[in-house]
N, C-alpha and C positions, 0 to 999 in steps of 0.2 A: 678944512683939514690943513694942517701946517706943512711946511716944506720937509720937515724931518720925517713925517709919516708917509710920504710918497716914496715909491720905489722907482728907481731909474731903470728903464728898459735897455739902456745902451749896453751894459755888460752881457745881458742875455742875447741881444741881437748879434753882438760880436762873436760870442761862443757858437751860436747857431750858424752864422756865416762860415766860421772856421770848420765846423763839422760837415756842412754841406760841401764845402770846397774839398775837404779830405775825401769825402765819399765819391765825389766826381773824379778826383785824381787817382784814387786807388781802385775804383769800381768800374771805370769806363776808359775808353781809349779812342784814338783816332787812327784809322787805317787809310793811307793815301794810295789811290789807284791811278797811275798815269794812263794816258791814252795808248792803247795797244792796237796794232793791226794784226789780225789773225788770218790763217788760211781758211778757216771754216767759221760758220756762225755758232753762237752759243747763247745761253740764257741771259747773260749780262751785256750782250752786244747791242749796239744801237743801230739797227738797220740790217740789211742783208750782206753787207760787205765784210762783216766780221771785224768791226772796230769796237773795242771795249770803251765805254764812256769813261772819261777822266772824272774822278770824283773823290771826295773825302768822306769816309764812313765813320760815324760816331757809333760805337758799339759797347756792349757790356763785356768787361775784361776778366772777371773772376774765373779762375780755372785755366785760362790761357797763359802760357809763359812767354808773353811778348811785351815789349816796352809800351809805354803810354802812346808814343807816336811811332807807328810802324808802317812799313810798305813792303812789297815783294822784294825790291832791291835791297832794302835794309836787312830783311831776314835772310836773303841769300848770302850777304856779306857775313852776317852773324854766324850762320851755320857753317860757312866755309872756315871761319876762324876756329870753330869748335871741332873741325877735322872731319866733317861729314863728306861722303862722296857726292858727286854731282847729282846722281839720281836720287839719293837720299835727301839732298837739299831741296830738289824740285818737289819731291813727295811731301816733305814737311811744309813747304810754302803753300802747296795746293790744299793740304789739310787745314792749315791756319786760315787761308782765305775762305774756305767753306765754313769754318767755325765762325769767322767774323760775319759772314753774310747771314748766318742763322741768328746771330745776336745783335743785328743792326737796330739802332735806335732811330737814327736820322741820316739821310743822305745830304751832304753839303757839297758846294762847288770844290773843284780841284784847287789845291793851294800848293804851288811850286815850292815855297819856302818850307812847308812841312815835309814835303818829299825829300828835299835836300837835307833837312835835319835828321830824318830817319835813315838815310842812305849815306851818311858820312860825307855830305857835300857833293855827292855824285849826281849827275843827271840821269833820267831814265834811259837815255840812249846808250850809256856806257855799261850795259849789263854784262858784257864780256869780261869786265874786270872782276865781277862777282863769281864767275865760273872758274 
C-alpha cells in the first residue's frame, strides 16, 4: 500500500481528545471541602469529634447551576452578591452540597489552591466575610 492510500489517525485523535476535554469541562466539576470542626457528628465526619474530612470531590455537574470549581465559601460569596438572605444562602449551599454528594464520581485529596480559586482568594477561616 502506498503512502497516499493510508489515513493518518492524528486528526481523529485530536478531535476525540477535544471532545473528551469538553465533556469533562462541561459535564463534571470539582467541589472543594475544607476541614470543618462541628459541634455534633455527621455522616461525612471522620471520627466522633465532629470533624469533616478535607477533600476535593469530582462530581457530575449537569443540572446544577454552579461553577466548574466550587466550594461552600465560594457559593456563600456568590449567593451574597446575588442578594440572598443569610438563611437562604445557607439553605442553598446545603442543598448544593447534598446534590454534589449524590453525584460524586471520585474523592480526591484537599487542594488549597482550588479552594482559593473558588472563594475569590479567601481562606476557609474567613467565612465571616461571606456572611
